[in-house]
C-alpha positions as CSV (number, residue, x, y, z in Angstrom):
1,S,0.0,0.0,0.0
2,Q,1.2,3.5,-0.8
3,S,0.2,7.1,-0.1
4,V,1.1,10.6,-1.1
5,Y,1.1,13.5,1.3
6,A,-0.6,16.8,0.3
7,A,-1.1,20.2,1.9
8,L,-1.4,23.9,1.1
9,D,-4.7,23.5,-0.8
10,E,-2.9,21.3,-3.4
11,V,-5.3,18.5,-4.5
12,F,-5.4,16.1,-7.4
13,T,-8.1,15.8,-10.0
14,P,-9.5,12.3,-10.6
15,A,-10.3,13.1,-14.3
16,D,-6.7,14.1,-14.9
17,L,-5.5,10.9,-13.3
18,S,-7.7,8.9,-15.5
19,S,-6.7,10.8,-18.6
20,F,-3.0,10.4,-17.7
21,Q,-3.4,6.6,-17.3
22,M,-5.3,6.4,-20.6
23,T,-2.7,8.6,-22.5
24,F,0.2,6.5,-21.4
25,D,-1.4,3.1,-21.6
26,I,-1.5,2.5,-17.8
27,P,-4.2,0.4,-16.3
28,Q,-7.0,2.5,-14.8
29,M,-6.4,2.8,-11.1
30,P,-8.6,5.5,-9.5
31,I,-7.7,6.7,-6.0
32,T,-10.6,5.9,-3.7
33,D,-8.9,6.1,-0.3
34,I,-8.9,9.9,0.5
35,R,-7.9,11.2,4.0
36,S,-8.6,14.9,4.2
37,G,-9.8,15.7,7.7
38,N,-12.0,18.8,7.7
39,Y,-10.8,19.9,4.3
40,D,-13.2,19.3,1.4
41,I,-10.9,18.6,-1.5
42,F,-13.7,18.4,-4.0
43,N,-14.8,22.0,-3.4
44,N,-11.4,23.6,-2.9
45,G,-8.0,23.6,-4.5
46,C,-7.5,23.0,-8.1
47,F,-11.2,22.3,-8.8
48,N,-11.5,26.1,-8.6
49,Q,-8.0,27.0,-9.7
50,T,-5.9,24.8,-12.0
51,G,-2.6,26.1,-10.6
52,M,-3.4,24.5,-7.3
53,C,-3.1,20.9,-8.5
54,F,0.3,20.7,-10.2
55,E,2.0,19.1,-7.2
56,A,-0.8,16.7,-6.3
57,N,-1.4,15.6,-9.9
58,L,2.3,15.0,-10.4
59,D,2.5,12.9,-7.2
60,T,-0.6,10.8,-7.8
61,Q,-0.1,10.2,-11.5
62,Y,3.5,9.0,-11.1
63,I,3.1,7.0,-7.9
64,T,0.3,5.0,-9.5
65,A,2.2,4.7,-12.8
66,V,5.2,3.1,-11.1
67,G,3.4,1.3,-8.2
68,R,0.8,-0.3,-10.4
69,G,-1.9,-2.4,-8.9
70,I,-1.2,-1.1,-5.4
71,N,-3.8,0.5,-3.2
72,T,-3.0,4.2,-3.2
73,T,-4.1,6.8,-0.6
74,F,-4.3,10.5,-1.0
75,W,-3.6,11.9,2.5
76,Y,-4.2,15.6,2.8
77,D,-3.0,17.3,6.0
78,D,-5.3,20.2,6.9
79,N,-3.2,21.3,9.9
80,Q,-2.6,25.0,9.6
81,G,-0.6,25.4,12.8
82,H,3.1,25.8,13.3
83,S,4.0,22.1,13.1
84,P,4.0,21.0,9.5
85,F,4.4,17.3,9.0
86,V,4.2,16.5,12.7
87,S,0.4,16.2,13.0
88,W,0.4,14.2,9.8
89,M,3.0,11.8,11.2
90,F,1.0,11.4,14.4
91,N,-2.0,10.5,12.3
92,V,-0.1,7.9,10.3
93,T,1.4,6.1,13.4
94,N,-1.9,6.2,15.2
95,D,-3.8,4.7,12.3
96,P,-4.5,1.0,12.9
97,N,-3.8,0.0,9.3
98,P,-1.8,2.8,7.5
99,P,-0.4,2.6,4.0
100,L,3.1,1.1,4.3
101,V,4.9,3.6,2.0
102,H,4.4,7.4,2.1
103,S,5.8,10.0,-0.4
104,I,6.2,13.6,0.7
105,S,7.0,16.3,-1.9
106,Y,6.8,19.2,0.5
107,S,9.4,20.7,2.8
108,S,10.3,23.3,5.3
109,N,13.6,24.9,6.4
110,E,15.2,23.5,9.5
111,Y,15.7,27.1,10.5
112,Y,11.9,27.7,10.6
113,M,11.0,24.6,12.5
114,D,10.9,24.1,16.3
115,V,13.5,21.6,17.4
116,N,11.1,19.8,19.7
117,E,8.6,19.4,16.8
118,M,11.2,17.9,14.6
119,R,12.2,15.5,17.3
120,A,8.5,14.6,17.8
121,F,8.4,13.8,14.0
122,N,11.4,11.6,14.3
123,M,10.0,9.7,17.2
124,E,6.8,9.0,15.3
125,A,8.8,8.1,12.1
126,K,10.8,5.6,14.2
127,R,7.5,4.1,15.5
128,F,6.3,3.8,12.0
129,G,9.5,2.2,10.9
130,V,9.3,-0.5,13.6
131,R,5.8,-1.3,12.1
132,G,7.4,-1.9,8.7
133,G,6.6,1.5,7.2
134,T,8.7,3.8,5.0
135,V,8.5,7.6,4.6
136,V,10.1,8.9,1.3
137,V,10.8,12.6,1.2
138,A,11.9,14.9,-1.7
139,S,15.2,16.6,-0.9
140,G,14.2,20.0,-2.4
141,D,14.9,21.8,-5.6
142,D,17.2,24.6,-4.6
143,G,20.6,23.0,-3.9
144,V,21.9,23.7,-0.3
145,A,20.2,27.1,-0.1
146,N,16.6,26.0,0.1
147,F,13.5,27.7,-1.4
148,Q,14.0,31.2,0.1
149,A,16.9,31.8,-2.3
150,R,14.4,31.7,-5.2
151,S,13.1,35.2,-4.5
152,N,16.2,36.6,-2.9
153,P,19.6,35.5,-4.1
154,K,21.2,37.1,-1.0
155,K,19.6,34.3,1.0
156,C,22.2,31.7,-0.2
157,G,24.1,29.5,2.2
158,Y,23.4,26.2,3.9
159,N,19.7,25.8,4.8
160,P,18.8,22.1,5.3
161,S,15.4,20.9,4.2
162,F,13.1,19.2,6.7
163,P,11.8,16.5,6.8
164,A,14.4,15.4,4.3
165,S,17.0,15.9,6.9
166,S,15.4,13.5,9.4
167,P,17.6,10.4,9.9
168,Y,14.4,8.3,9.9
169,V,13.2,9.0,6.3
170,T,14.6,8.1,2.9
171,A,15.5,11.4,1.2
172,V,15.4,11.4,-2.6
173,G,17.4,13.7,-4.9
174,A,16.9,14.3,-8.6
175,T,19.1,13.5,-11.6
176,Q,19.0,14.3,-15.3
177,G,20.6,12.8,-18.4
178,P,18.9,9.4,-19.1
179,E,15.8,11.1,-20.5
180,S,18.1,12.4,-23.4
181,S,20.3,9.3,-23.5
182,S,23.2,11.1,-22.0
183,T,25.3,10.6,-18.8
184,E,23.3,10.8,-15.6
185,I,24.3,13.8,-13.5
186,A,22.8,15.6,-10.5
187,C,19.9,17.8,-11.7
188,T,21.1,21.4,-12.0
189,S,19.5,24.5,-13.4
190,D,22.7,25.7,-15.1
191,A,22.8,22.4,-17.1
192,G,19.2,22.8,-18.3
193,G,17.6,20.7,-15.6
194,V,15.2,23.5,-14.5
195,I,15.9,22.8,-10.8
196,T,19.0,22.1,-8.8
197,T,18.5,19.1,-6.6
198,G,18.6,19.7,-2.9
199,G,21.1,18.3,-0.5
200,G,23.5,19.0,2.3
201,F,23.9,18.3,6.0
202,S,21.5,18.8,8.9
203,T,22.3,21.4,11.4
204,I,20.1,19.6,14.0
205,F,20.7,15.9,13.6
206,S,24.0,14.2,13.8
207,T,25.4,11.9,11.1
208,P,23.7,8.5,11.7
209,S,25.9,5.4,12.0
210,Y,24.7,4.1,8.6
211,Q,26.3,7.2,6.9
212,T,29.5,7.7,8.9
213,S,31.9,5.9,6.6
214,T,30.3,7.3,3.5
215,V,30.4,10.9,4.6
216,K,34.0,10.6,5.8
217,N,35.0,9.1,2.5
218,Y,33.2,11.8,0.6
219,F,35.1,14.7,2.1
220,S,38.5,12.9,2.2
221,T,38.4,12.2,-1.6
222,L,37.2,15.6,-2.8
223,P,39.9,17.5,-4.7
224,S,40.8,20.9,-3.3
225,N,38.9,22.8,-6.0
226,Q,35.7,21.0,-5.1
227,Q,35.8,21.5,-1.4
228,P,32.5,23.3,-0.4
229,A,32.5,26.8,1.1
230,S,32.8,26.9,4.9
231,G,29.6,26.9,6.9
232,Y,28.1,23.4,6.4
233,A,27.5,21.1,9.4
234,T,30.4,18.6,9.0
235,S,28.9,16.2,11.6
236,G,25.3,16.5,10.4
237,R,23.0,13.9,8.8
238,G,23.7,14.0,5.1
239,Y,21.0,13.9,2.5
240,P,19.7,12.8,0.0
241,D,20.1,9.1,0.5
242,V,19.2,8.1,-3.1
243,A,18.4,9.8,-6.3
244,M,16.1,9.3,-9.2
245,A,15.4,10.9,-12.6
246,G,13.7,14.2,-12.0
247,F,13.6,16.1,-15.3
248,N,10.8,16.6,-17.7
249,Y,8.0,14.5,-16.4
250,E,4.8,14.6,-18.6
251,V,1.8,15.4,-16.4
252,I,-1.9,16.0,-17.2
253,I,-3.3,19.1,-15.5
254,G,-6.7,20.5,-16.4
255,G,-6.8,18.2,-19.4
256,Q,-3.5,19.7,-20.7
257,Q,-0.1,18.2,-20.8
258,Y,2.7,19.9,-18.9
259,M,6.4,19.1,-18.4
260,L,7.4,19.2,-14.8
261,S,10.8,18.7,-13.0
262,G,12.1,18.4,-9.5
263,T,12.6,16.1,-6.5
264,S,8.8,16.3,-6.3
265,A,8.8,13.9,-9.3
266,S,11.7,11.7,-8.2
267,A,10.2,11.1,-4.7
268,P,6.9,9.4,-5.7
269,V,8.7,7.4,-8.4
């Protein structure tokens, strides 16, 4: 069983999902398990404004395209408080029979999050892991700087993305190249990849034991001209853990075909 996380009024359109599956010769698999709390997804979001369903349509169309024949849940978090992801994680772990794999294409900046709330998320993620569950999280589309640098280039620097920086999730980066039969590289905007895949080191959580040797080897083998600028957390949890193609995904939105890119595509895949 699998599920996609949604928030911020982003919802999917069943008609577009059906059209996508028909267009690309994928068996028709409607999503019937919808968790939305007090939020009426059928009278909000992209049903009134097409621009509000790019993310959710991308997520639902590709998780069902790759995970075929698997029961899929659309899980909308209507919490508008100051603890994004935490309330959702509590709901997942307290569900008697939750989907076993969850994909999250959303993020916050560690700097904006309360440390205790992030630790609460981690505790619930560990509980879910013990039950056999997996949480997959997009690593972000703005390199190490995070999304605030999009509107203000002065806000560059090391700004880890949460929950990708949690040691108890699988963080997914984006690559480009195979879609044009060329060498696979990290997705970067200056190479035509539209986005620059997110990554870096947590400023809150230490390097977990399963990463220690890899992180040490990474820095010890970097040539001097590739050493990163000072300021990163040398002992932090490194992310992403894995990467997947994230450039030029064909998505149906409002009956029209769009090309989308990002870790928001690679995570559900």
